[in-house]
C-alpha positions as CSV (number, residue, x, y, z in Angstrom):
1,M,-0.1,-0.1,0.1
2,V,1.3,3.0,-0.9
3,H,0.9,6.2,2.1
4,S,-0.3,9.9,1.9
5,I,-1.3,9.6,-2.2
6,I,-0.7,13.4,-3.4
7,C,-1.3,12.6,-7.2
8,S,-2.3,10.3,-9.4
9,I,-1.5,10.9,-13.2
10,S,-1.3,9.5,-16.7
11,G,1.6,8.3,-18.5
12,L,0.4,9.0,-21.9
13,P,-1.2,12.1,-23.5
14,H,-5.6,11.6,-23.5
15,T,-5.5,11.6,-27.1
16,Q,-3.6,7.9,-27.3
17,A,-6.3,6.7,-24.3
18,K,-8.2,4.4,-26.7
19,E,-5.4,2.6,-28.3
20,T,-2.9,2.6,-25.8
21,H,-2.8,1.0,-22.2
22,M,-1.8,4.0,-19.7
23,P,-0.1,2.9,-16.8
24,K,-0.9,4.5,-13.0
25,V,1.4,7.1,-11.6
26,T,1.0,7.9,-7.9
27,E,3.3,10.0,-6.2
28,S,3.3,10.0,-2.2
29,R,5.7,10.3,0.7
30,I,6.0,8.0,3.4
31,P,7.6,8.4,6.7
32,F,11.1,7.8,7.9
33,G,11.6,8.8,11.1
34,K,10.8,12.3,11.7
35,H,11.3,12.7,8.2
36,E,9.9,11.9,4.6
37,T,10.8,10.1,1.6
38,W,9.0,11.3,-1.6
39,I,8.2,8.1,-4.4
40,R,6.9,8.1,-7.9
41,V,5.0,4.7,-8.3
42,T,4.5,3.5,-11.9
43,E,2.0,1.1,-12.2
44,P,1.3,-1.2,-15.3
45,D,-2.4,-1.3,-16.7
46,A,-1.7,-5.2,-17.5
47,P,0.3,-6.2,-14.7
48,Q,2.5,-9.4,-16.4
49,D,2.1,-12.7,-14.0
50,D,5.0,-12.9,-11.9
51,A,6.7,-9.5,-12.8
52,L,8.4,-8.5,-9.7
53,P,8.6,-4.5,-9.0
54,L,11.8,-2.9,-9.7
55,I,13.1,-0.6,-7.4
56,V,15.6,2.6,-8.7
57,L,18.0,3.8,-6.7
58,H,19.5,7.4,-8.0
59,G,23.3,9.0,-7.8
60,G,24.7,11.8,-6.2
61,P,24.5,11.6,-3.3
62,G,21.9,14.3,-3.8
63,M,21.0,14.0,-7.5
64,A,17.4,13.5,-7.0
65,H,15.4,11.1,-9.4
66,N,14.6,13.0,-12.2
67,Y,17.2,12.1,-14.6
68,L,16.2,8.4,-14.3
69,R,12.8,8.9,-15.0
70,N,12.8,7.2,-18.2
71,L,13.7,4.2,-16.5
72,S,9.6,4.3,-15.5
73,E,9.0,3.1,-18.9
74,L,9.9,-0.7,-18.1
75,V,6.5,-0.7,-16.9
76,E,5.6,-1.6,-20.2
77,T,6.9,-5.4,-19.5
78,G,4.4,-5.4,-17.2
79,R,6.0,-4.7,-13.9
80,T,5.9,-1.7,-10.9
81,V,8.6,0.5,-11.0
82,I,9.5,2.8,-7.8
83,L,11.6,5.7,-8.6
84,Y,12.4,7.9,-4.9
85,D,14.5,10.9,-4.0
86,Q,16.6,10.1,-1.3
87,I,16.6,12.1,2.0
88,G,18.2,15.7,1.9
89,C,17.5,15.7,-2.0
90,G,14.7,16.4,-4.5
91,N,11.2,16.1,-3.0
92,S,12.1,14.5,-0.1
93,T,12.9,16.4,3.2
94,H,15.9,18.9,3.6
95,L,18.2,18.8,5.9
96,P,20.7,21.6,5.5
97,E,21.9,21.8,9.1
98,A,22.6,18.0,9.6
99,P,26.0,17.4,11.1
100,V,28.5,15.8,8.7
101,N,28.4,12.7,10.3
102,F,24.7,12.2,9.7
103,W,25.0,11.4,6.3
104,T,27.1,7.9,6.1
105,P,25.3,5.0,3.7
106,Q,23.8,3.2,6.6
107,L,21.3,6.0,6.6
108,F,20.5,5.3,2.8
109,V,20.2,1.6,3.3
110,D,18.1,2.3,6.1
111,E,16.0,4.5,4.2
112,F,15.4,2.0,1.6
113,T,14.7,-0.7,4.3
114,N,12.1,1.6,5.9
115,L,10.6,2.0,2.1
116,V,10.1,-1.6,1.4
117,Q,8.6,-2.1,4.7
118,E,6.0,1.0,4.4
119,L,5.2,-0.6,0.7
120,G,4.7,-4.0,2.1
121,L,7.2,-5.6,-0.7
122,D,7.4,-9.1,-0.3
123,E,9.9,-9.7,-3.2
124,Y,11.6,-7.1,-5.6
125,H,14.3,-6.3,-8.1
126,L,16.6,-3.7,-7.1
127,L,18.7,-1.0,-9.7
128,G,21.2,1.5,-8.7
129,Q,22.7,3.8,-10.8
130,S,26.4,5.8,-9.7
131,W,25.9,6.1,-5.9
132,G,23.2,4.3,-6.6
133,G,25.0,1.3,-7.4
134,M,27.0,1.4,-4.4
135,L,24.4,1.8,-2.2
136,G,22.5,-1.0,-3.9
137,A,25.7,-3.1,-2.9
138,E,25.2,-1.8,0.6
139,I,22.1,-3.1,0.3
140,A,22.7,-6.5,-1.2
141,V,25.9,-7.5,1.4
142,R,23.2,-7.1,4.3
143,R,20.9,-10.3,2.3
144,P,17.4,-8.7,2.6
145,P,15.1,-11.5,2.6
146,G,12.8,-9.8,-0.8
147,L,15.9,-9.1,-2.5
148,R,15.8,-11.2,-6.0
149,S,18.5,-9.4,-8.2
150,L,20.5,-6.6,-8.8
151,A,21.5,-4.2,-11.4
152,I,24.8,-2.0,-10.6
153,C,25.0,0.6,-13.2
154,N,28.0,3.0,-13.7
155,S,29.4,2.3,-10.0
156,P,32.4,1.8,-8.5
157,A,33.2,-0.7,-5.9
158,S,35.5,1.4,-4.1
159,M,36.1,5.3,-4.5
160,E,40.1,4.8,-4.3
161,L,39.0,2.8,-7.7
162,W,37.1,6.1,-8.7
163,A,39.7,8.7,-7.9
164,E,42.6,6.6,-10.0
165,A,40.2,6.1,-13.2
166,A,39.6,10.3,-12.4
167,T,43.1,11.4,-12.8
168,E,43.6,8.6,-15.9
169,L,40.8,10.5,-17.5
170,R,41.6,14.2,-16.2
171,S,45.2,13.3,-18.1
172,R,43.8,13.0,-21.7
173,L,41.8,15.9,-21.7
174,P,44.0,19.1,-23.1
175,K,46.6,20.3,-21.4
176,T,44.8,23.8,-20.6
177,T,42.3,21.9,-19.4
178,Q,43.8,20.5,-16.9
179,Q,45.9,23.5,-15.6
180,I,42.6,24.9,-14.9
181,L,41.1,22.5,-12.6
182,A,44.3,21.8,-11.0
183,L,44.6,25.5,-10.2
184,H,41.1,26.3,-9.1
185,E,40.7,23.1,-7.0
186,A,44.5,24.1,-5.2
187,A,42.6,27.5,-4.5
188,G,39.3,26.4,-3.7
189,T,37.8,28.3,-6.1
190,T,35.6,25.2,-7.8
191,A,32.6,27.7,-8.3
192,D,34.8,29.6,-10.5
193,P,32.6,29.7,-13.6
194,E,36.6,29.0,-15.5
195,Y,36.6,26.1,-13.3
196,L,33.2,24.8,-14.8
197,A,33.4,25.5,-18.1
198,A,36.4,23.1,-17.8
199,A,35.0,20.5,-16.0
200,K,32.1,21.0,-18.4
201,E,35.0,19.1,-20.8
202,F,35.0,16.0,-18.7
203,Y,31.4,15.6,-18.4
204,L,30.4,15.5,-22.0
205,R,33.1,12.9,-22.5
206,H,32.3,10.7,-19.6
207,V,29.3,11.7,-17.7
208,C,27.1,12.3,-20.7
209,R,27.4,12.8,-24.2
210,L,24.6,14.8,-25.3
211,A,24.3,17.9,-26.1
212,P,22.6,19.6,-25.1
213,T,22.1,17.9,-21.8
214,P,18.9,16.4,-21.7
215,Q,16.1,18.0,-19.5
216,D,15.8,15.1,-16.7
217,F,19.9,15.6,-16.2
218,Q,19.7,18.9,-15.9
219,E,16.4,19.0,-13.6
220,S,18.8,16.7,-11.3
221,E,21.5,18.9,-11.1
222,Q,19.7,22.1,-10.6
223,Q,18.0,20.5,-7.6
224,M,21.4,19.4,-6.5
225,E,22.8,22.5,-7.3
226,A,20.0,24.4,-5.3
227,E,20.5,22.5,-2.5
228,P,24.1,20.7,-2.5
229,T,24.5,19.9,1.3
230,V,24.4,16.1,0.5
231,Y,26.2,16.1,-2.8
232,H,29.1,18.1,-1.4
233,T,29.3,16.6,2.1
234,M,29.7,13.1,0.6
235,N,31.1,13.4,-2.6
236,G,32.6,16.7,-3.3
237,P,32.3,19.7,-5.7
238,N,32.0,17.4,-8.7
239,E,32.0,14.0,-10.2
240,F,36.2,13.8,-10.4
241,H,36.8,15.9,-7.1
242,V,36.1,13.7,-4.6
243,I,37.0,14.9,-1.1
244,G,33.7,14.1,0.6
245,T,33.1,11.4,3.2
246,L,33.2,8.7,0.8
247,R,36.1,9.4,-0.5
248,E,37.5,6.4,1.5
249,W,34.8,4.0,1.1
250,S,35.1,0.4,-0.3
251,I,33.1,-2.5,-0.6
252,I,35.3,-5.1,-2.3
253,D,36.2,-7.1,0.7
254,R,32.2,-7.4,1.6
255,L,31.2,-8.8,-1.9
256,G,31.4,-12.5,-1.1
257,D,28.0,-12.1,0.9
258,I,26.0,-10.5,-2.2
259,E,23.8,-13.8,-3.2
260,V,21.7,-12.8,-5.4
261,P,22.1,-12.6,-9.7
262,T,23.5,-9.3,-10.3
263,L,24.3,-7.2,-13.6
264,V,27.2,-5.2,-13.9
265,L,26.6,-2.3,-16.5
266,A,28.4,0.4,-17.8
267,G,29.6,2.8,-20.7
268,E,32.6,2.3,-23.3
269,H,33.3,5.9,-22.8
270,D,31.8,5.7,-18.8
271,E,33.9,7.6,-16.2
272,A,33.2,4.6,-14.1
273,T,35.6,2.7,-16.1
274,P,36.5,-1.2,-15.8
275,A,38.8,-1.0,-12.9
276,T,36.3,1.0,-11.0
277,W,33.6,-2.1,-11.6
278,Q,35.7,-5.0,-12.1
279,P,35.9,-6.0,-8.7
280,Y,32.1,-6.5,-8.3
281,V,32.8,-9.3,-11.5
282,D,35.4,-11.0,-9.4
283,G,33.9,-11.0,-6.1
284,I,30.2,-11.6,-6.1
285,K,29.3,-15.1,-7.3
286,D,28.0,-15.5,-11.0
287,A,27.8,-11.9,-11.6
288,R,27.6,-11.2,-15.0
289,A,29.1,-7.8,-17.1
290,Y,27.9,-5.7,-19.7
291,V,29.5,-2.8,-21.5
292,Y,27.2,-0.5,-23.7
293,P,28.8,0.7,-26.6
294,D,29.5,4.2,-27.8
295,A,27.9,5.4,-24.1
296,S,29.3,7.0,-20.8
297,H,27.9,7.0,-17.7
298,C,24.2,8.1,-18.4
299,V,23.8,5.0,-20.5
300,H,20.4,4.9,-19.7
301,L,19.7,8.5,-21.0
302,E,22.3,8.1,-24.5
303,H,20.5,4.8,-25.5
304,P,17.4,4.9,-23.4
305,E,15.7,1.8,-25.4
306,G,18.5,-0.2,-25.5
307,F,19.3,0.2,-21.7
308,R,16.2,-1.0,-21.0
309,K,16.0,-3.9,-23.3
310,V,19.3,-5.0,-21.5
311,I,17.7,-4.5,-18.0
312,A,14.3,-6.2,-19.0
313,D,15.9,-9.2,-20.3
314,F,18.0,-9.8,-17.0
315,L,15.1,-8.9,-14.8
316,A,12.9,-11.5,-16.6
317,N,15.4,-14.4,-16.1
318,Y,14.6,-14.0,-12.2
319,D,10.9,-13.0,-11.7
320,E,10.0,-16.7,-11.0
321,L,12.8,-16.8,-8.0
322,N,9.1,-15.7,-6.2
323,S,8.0,-19.3,-6.7
324,I,10.9,-21.0,-4.7
325,A,10.4,-21.6,-1.1
């Protein structure tokens, strides 16, 4: 059951109603301690037998659900798709005055556990993108009883590996760009327009290769810039200058605790280079890897239909696990 319903809207224009099944989209807030988690549930008009719901974890931390909104179209496979804004960003409770030590991976694991309980989900699939994939792994090592599969998309298994990859990718930028980045990082002036322009070169190569940047991504970015507490505290000023509390995070030595089928997906030009995600493949029993060609960190935006097909095929393989006692 979804609590505190705010609105229910059609997923397709009215003019198509007679020809096309219309999913039901419900936006709501559920209590999380003294706070609230905003969720968006897309339900199929014609549910597929045994198609388990998919919960989607956004990145950042603090980048909100908007840029992953097109994953709701996986409802076309007959399954419910659940997106939500993690605490501290988007439509969920903002806590700009919270102390640094409030923002931990365990906080977001607890929020996820609360969400599953509040929605009464007995079994589900889990997909996480970027930080969301890291959070997905943190959830999976705890072996929650309802988890049936895990998709880790564009995510590192440790921030040390992520930083090393970023250094390597930065070394391929024009020398002038590298100098500008280094100068402002040393001076602490990472909000300077010159620095932001230089950083954009990295983003266009390794984060999202589409120009102009898709509106969904812009929305997530704009809300993060308006309330940067979570992102700046845990990550840092941008994708490749990680100085936040996650800088020493690693899950490599715990990956053997993940027992569910796992897909590890990345883009050919991803800032999450093979060196960053290979530990997932090596450490999780029977994990499979998929590298999407001509794509970077936002494969789902650059190749939306192809990305969703890969995910849909993977999920379909494990829907019937709900029949196993």
